[in-house]
C-alpha positions, -999 to +999 in steps of 0.1 A: -082+430+431-074+459+454-100+481+439-126+455+446-114+453+482-116+491+485-151+491+470-161+464+495-148+484+524-166+515+511-198+496+507-195+481+542-188+516+555-219+530+538-241+503+553-227+508+588-232+546+585-268+541+574-274+515+602-258+539+627-279+569+616-311+547+620-301+536+655-292+571+664-326+585+653-345+557+669-326+563+702-334+600+699-371+594+692-374+569+721-351+588+745-328+558+747-292+570+751-278+535+748-293+531+713-280+566+704-245+556+715-248+523+694-257+544+664-228+568+669-204+539+672-218+523+640-214+556+622-178+559+634-171+524+623-186+532+589-164+563+585-133+542+593-143+516+568-148+543+542-114+557+548-098+522+546-115+518+512-102+551+500-067+541+512-068+508+494-081+524+462-053+551+463-024+528+471-026+508+438-028+539+415 
């Protein structure tokens, strides 16, 4: 069960990192610093979720 939870966190992390990169690039193209900041926050959230997934996967081994 824990491996599935870890995978779920890693998947959510990847989605948030992708969403964040998209927002960051759109903000860059439209010169919108608020959108860029949203993107950076989403990428950071994705990185944290990815690390949580790694932790969950490694604690049960």
